[in-house]
VEXGUFI-842463 format. One record per residue (C-alpha): residue number from 1; z, x, y; residue in one letter. Coordinates in Angstrom, 1 decimal. Layout:
N
+-----+--------+--------+--------+----+
!   i !     up !   east !  north ! aa !
+-----+--------+--------+--------+----+
! NUM !      Z !      X !      Y !  A !
...
+-----+--------+--------+--------+----+
//
This chain:
184
+-----+--------+--------+--------+----+
!   i !     up !   east !  north ! aa !
+-----+--------+--------+--------+----+
!   1 !  -13.1 !  -32.3 !  102.2 !  M !
!   2 !  -13.6 !  -31.5 !   98.5 !  Q !
!   3 !  -10.5 !  -33.1 !   97.6 !  A !
!   4 !  -11.6 !  -35.8 !   99.4 !  L !
!   5 !  -14.8 !  -36.6 !   97.2 !  F !
!   6 !  -12.4 !  -35.8 !   93.9 !  S !
!   7 !  -13.5 !  -38.8 !   91.2 !  P !
!   8 !   -9.6 !  -39.2 !   91.3 !  G !
!   9 !   -9.9 !  -39.6 !   94.9 !  S !
!  10 !  -12.6 !  -42.1 !   94.7 !  L !
!  11 !  -11.2 !  -44.3 !   92.3 !  V !
!  12 !   -7.9 !  -44.5 !   94.4 !  T !
!  13 !  -10.0 !  -45.4 !   97.4 !  L !
!  14 !  -11.8 !  -48.6 !   95.4 !  A !
!  15 !   -9.1 !  -49.8 !   93.7 !  G !
!  16 !   -7.0 !  -49.5 !   97.3 !  A !
!  17 !  -10.0 !  -51.3 !   98.6 !  L !
!  18 !  -10.4 !  -53.8 !   96.3 !  L !
!  19 !   -6.6 !  -55.0 !   96.5 !  T !
!  20 !   -6.8 !  -55.1 !  100.2 !  V !
!  21 !   -9.9 !  -57.7 !  100.1 !  I !
!  22 !   -8.0 !  -59.9 !   97.5 !  G !
!  23 !   -4.9 !  -59.7 !   99.6 !  S !
!  24 !   -6.8 !  -61.0 !  102.8 !  I !
!  25 !   -8.7 !  -63.3 !  100.6 !  A !
!  26 !   -5.3 !  -64.7 !   99.3 !  Y !
!  27 !   -3.8 !  -65.2 !  102.7 !  L !
!  28 !   -7.1 !  -67.0 !  103.8 !  T !
!  29 !   -7.0 !  -69.0 !  100.9 !  D !
!  30 !   -9.7 !  -68.1 !   99.4 !  S !
!  31 !   -9.1 !  -68.3 !   95.7 !  P !
!  32 !  -12.5 !  -67.3 !   94.5 !  N !
!  33 !  -12.5 !  -64.1 !   96.0 !  L !
!  34 !   -8.7 !  -63.3 !   95.9 !  S !
!  35 !   -8.6 !  -63.7 !   92.1 !  L !
!  36 !  -11.0 !  -61.0 !   90.8 !  P !
!  37 !  -10.3 !  -58.5 !   93.2 !  T !
!  38 !   -6.6 !  -58.8 !   93.1 !  I !
!  39 !   -7.1 !  -58.3 !   89.3 !  F !
!  40 !   -9.7 !  -55.6 !   89.1 !  Y !
!  41 !   -8.3 !  -53.9 !   92.3 !  G !
!  42 !   -4.5 !  -52.8 !   91.5 !  V !
!  43 !   -5.2 !  -51.7 !   87.9 !  P !
!  44 !   -8.1 !  -49.6 !   89.5 !  I !
!  45 !   -5.7 !  -48.4 !   92.1 !  F !
!  46 !   -3.4 !  -47.3 !   89.4 !  I !
!  47 !   -5.5 !  -45.9 !   87.3 !  G !
!  48 !   -7.1 !  -43.4 !   90.4 !  G !
!  49 !   -3.2 !  -42.8 !   90.9 !  L !
!  50 !   -3.0 !  -41.5 !   87.8 !  A !
!  51 !   -5.9 !  -39.4 !   87.9 !  L !
!  52 !   -4.8 !  -38.2 !   91.0 !  K !
!  53 !   -1.6 !  -36.9 !   89.6 !  S !
!  54 !   -3.0 !  -34.8 !   86.7 !  S !
!  55 !   -6.0 !  -33.5 !   88.8 !  E !
!  56 !   -6.8 !  -29.8 !   88.9 !  L !
!  57 !   -9.4 !  -29.0 !   91.5 !  P !
!  58 !  -12.4 !  -26.6 !   90.7 !  P !
!  59 !  -12.4 !  -23.0 !   91.5 !  A !
!  60 !  -13.3 !  -21.6 !   94.7 !  K !
!  61 !  -17.3 !  -20.5 !   94.3 !  R !
!  62 !  -18.0 !  -17.7 !   96.4 !  L !
!  63 !  -21.9 !  -17.4 !   95.7 !  S !
!  64 !  -24.0 !  -20.4 !   97.2 !  P !
!  65 !  -25.6 !  -22.2 !   93.9 !  P !
!  66 !  -29.3 !  -20.9 !   94.5 !  A !
!  67 !  -28.6 !  -17.4 !   94.9 !  Q !
!  68 !  -28.7 !  -16.4 !   91.6 !  F !
!  69 !  -30.2 !  -19.2 !   89.9 !  K !
!  70 !  -32.9 !  -17.0 !   88.2 !  A !
!  71 !  -30.5 !  -15.0 !   86.3 !  L !
!  72 !  -28.5 !  -17.9 !   85.5 !  R !
!  73 !  -31.2 !  -19.4 !   83.5 !  E !
!  74 !  -32.1 !  -16.6 !   81.1 !  L !
!  75 !  -31.7 !  -17.4 !   77.6 !  P !
!  76 !  -29.1 !  -14.6 !   77.2 !  E !
!  77 !  -27.2 !  -16.0 !   80.4 !  S !
!  78 !  -25.8 !  -19.0 !   78.4 !  E !
!  79 !  -22.2 !  -18.1 !   77.8 !  P !
!  80 !  -21.5 !  -17.0 !   81.3 !  L !
!  81 !  -23.6 !  -20.4 !   82.5 !  R !
!  82 !  -21.5 !  -22.6 !   80.4 !  K !
!  83 !  -18.3 !  -20.7 !   81.8 !  L !
!  84 !  -19.4 !  -21.3 !   85.4 !  L !
!  85 !  -20.1 !  -25.0 !   85.2 !  V !
!  86 !  -16.8 !  -25.4 !   83.3 !  D !
!  87 !  -14.5 !  -24.0 !   86.0 !  V !
!  88 !  -16.6 !  -25.2 !   89.1 !  V !
!  89 !  -15.8 !  -28.9 !   88.3 !  R !
!  90 !  -12.7 !  -31.2 !   88.4 !  W !
!  91 !  -10.6 !  -31.3 !   85.6 !  R !
!  92 !   -7.8 !  -33.9 !   84.2 !  Y !
!  93 !   -4.7 !  -33.2 !   82.3 !  G !
!  94 !   -5.0 !  -29.5 !   82.5 !  Q !
!  95 !   -2.6 !  -27.2 !   83.8 !  K !
!  96 !   -5.3 !  -24.5 !   84.5 !  A !
!  97 !   -9.0 !  -23.6 !   84.0 !  H !
!  98 !   -9.9 !  -22.5 !   80.8 !  L !
!  99 !   -6.7 !  -23.5 !   79.5 !  E !
! 100 !   -7.5 !  -23.3 !   75.7 !  S !
! 101 !   -9.7 !  -20.1 !   76.2 !  S !
! 102 !   -6.1 !  -18.4 !   77.4 !  L !
! 103 !   -4.1 !  -20.0 !   74.8 !  E !
! 104 !   -6.5 !  -18.3 !   72.0 !  V !
! 105 !   -6.2 !  -15.2 !   73.7 !  L !
! 106 !   -2.2 !  -15.0 !   73.8 !  K !
! 107 !   -2.7 !  -15.0 !   77.5 !  L !
! 108 !   -1.2 !  -18.4 !   78.8 !  W !
! 109 !    2.5 !  -18.8 !   79.7 !  D !
! 110 !    3.2 !  -23.2 !   79.5 !  E !
! 111 !    5.2 !  -22.9 !   82.4 !  D !
! 112 !    3.6 !  -20.6 !   85.1 !  V !
! 113 !    0.1 !  -20.2 !   83.7 !  P !
! 114 !   -2.4 !  -18.1 !   84.9 !  P !
! 115 !   -4.6 !  -19.8 !   87.5 !  Q !
! 116 !   -8.2 !  -19.1 !   88.5 !  L !
! 117 !   -8.7 !  -18.6 !   92.5 !  L !
! 118 !  -12.4 !  -18.1 !   92.7 !  S !
! 119 !  -15.5 !  -17.1 !   90.8 !  I !
! 120 !  -18.5 !  -15.1 !   91.8 !  E !
! 121 !  -21.9 !  -14.5 !   90.1 !  E !
! 122 !  -23.2 !  -11.1 !   89.8 !  L !
! 123 !  -26.2 !   -9.4 !   89.4 !  D !
! 124 !  -25.7 !   -6.1 !   87.2 !  C !
! 125 !  -29.3 !   -4.7 !   86.9 !  Q !
! 126 !  -31.0 !   -8.0 !   86.4 !  G !
! 127 !  -28.7 !   -8.9 !   84.2 !  H !
! 128 !  -26.1 !  -11.8 !   84.9 !  Y !
! 129 !  -22.4 !  -11.4 !   85.4 !  G !
! 130 !  -19.3 !  -13.4 !   86.4 !  L !
! 131 !  -16.0 !  -11.7 !   88.6 !  R !
! 132 !  -13.1 !  -14.1 !   88.4 !  M !
! 133 !  -10.3 !  -13.6 !   90.3 !  H !
! 134 !   -7.0 !  -14.8 !   88.7 !  F !
! 135 !   -3.1 !  -15.3 !   89.8 !  Q !
! 136 !   -1.2 !  -13.6 !   86.9 !  C !
! 137 !    1.5 !  -16.2 !   86.5 !  G !
! 138 !    4.3 !  -15.6 !   84.2 !  A !
! 139 !    1.4 !  -13.5 !   81.9 !  V !
! 140 !    1.9 !   -9.9 !   83.0 !  P !
! 141 !   -1.1 !   -7.7 !   83.7 !  L !
! 142 !   -0.1 !   -5.3 !   81.0 !  E !
! 143 !   -1.6 !   -8.2 !   78.6 !  K !
! 144 !   -4.3 !   -8.8 !   80.1 !  W !
! 145 !   -5.4 !   -5.2 !   79.8 !  H !
! 146 !   -4.5 !   -5.1 !   76.2 !  A !
! 147 !   -6.5 !   -8.0 !   75.7 !  Q !
! 148 !   -9.6 !   -6.3 !   77.9 !  Q !
! 149 !  -12.1 !   -5.6 !   74.8 !  D !
! 150 !  -11.5 !   -9.3 !   73.4 !  R !
! 151 !  -12.0 !  -10.9 !   76.2 !  L !
! 152 !  -15.5 !   -9.7 !   76.6 !  G !
! 153 !  -16.3 !  -10.7 !   72.9 !  R !
! 154 !  -14.5 !  -14.0 !   73.4 !  F !
! 155 !  -16.2 !  -15.2 !   76.4 !  F !
! 156 !  -19.9 !  -13.8 !   74.7 !  G !
! 157 !  -21.6 !  -11.8 !   72.1 !  A !
! 158 !  -22.7 !   -9.1 !   74.5 !  D !
! 159 !  -20.1 !   -8.9 !   76.9 !  L !
! 160 !  -17.6 !   -6.4 !   78.5 !  V !
! 161 !  -14.8 !   -7.3 !   80.4 !  A !
! 162 !  -12.9 !   -5.5 !   83.0 !  E !
! 163 !   -9.6 !   -5.9 !   84.4 !  V !
! 164 !   -8.8 !   -4.7 !   88.0 !  Q !
! 165 !   -5.3 !   -5.4 !   89.4 !  P !
! 166 !   -5.5 !   -6.5 !   92.9 !  R !
! 167 !   -1.9 !   -7.1 !   94.3 !  G !
! 168 !    1.2 !   -7.6 !   92.3 !  Q !
! 169 !    0.6 !  -10.9 !   91.2 !  A !
! 170 !   -3.1 !  -10.8 !   91.2 !  E !
! 171 !   -6.0 !   -9.3 !   89.5 !  F !
! 172 !   -9.9 !   -9.4 !   88.9 !  I !
! 173 !  -12.0 !  -10.7 !   85.4 !  L !
! 174 !  -15.2 !   -9.2 !   85.7 !  S !
! 175 !  -17.4 !  -10.3 !   82.8 !  L !
! 176 !  -20.4 !   -8.3 !   82.4 !  L !
! 177 !  -23.5 !   -7.9 !   80.0 !  P !
! 178 !  -23.6 !   -4.7 !   78.2 !  Q !
! 179 !  -27.0 !   -4.3 !   79.3 !  A !
! 180 !  -26.2 !   -4.1 !   83.1 !  G !
! 181 !  -23.1 !   -2.0 !   82.9 !  V !
! 182 !  -23.9 !    1.2 !   84.3 !  P !
! 183 !  -23.2 !    4.2 !   82.1 !  V !
! 184 !  -20.8 !    6.8 !   83.3 !  P !
+-----+--------+--------+--------+----+
//
């Protein structure tokens, strides 16, 4: 259902609809209606197809949007709030979510990039955290473990990153506030 209402789908549908209306108007000899709808409909349809070909759907959100609203709105939660907003929206012209961030962190492979599958919000003892489920792609899990300290600092000043393997080609990346991390 989510793919049906993507911006690319809506633009493609609008262009197709205008083109069909223009074609019918042309066949019924209605030049006032056929000329503008065909001239606008065809380019809009082609633009919609171009959007669909470069579309990256949002990551699956596991927590309901209203559940952690109070924690998400705290001033110290701003870096994670921005990260969440970025990955739960449609992207165009990118191979994966967080593409530029992963390139900077040297956790990127151009041919088979890591893919963000889902994201979950967390309550870490009254502080806001995120848990992201990734598919490794061609970037080995060892590289993620080697960058674990840098990952937390990269996404926010007071964040700690935890990388936990989940099968052969998947892992969980948790971004937790230092204040909310339990001390062993």
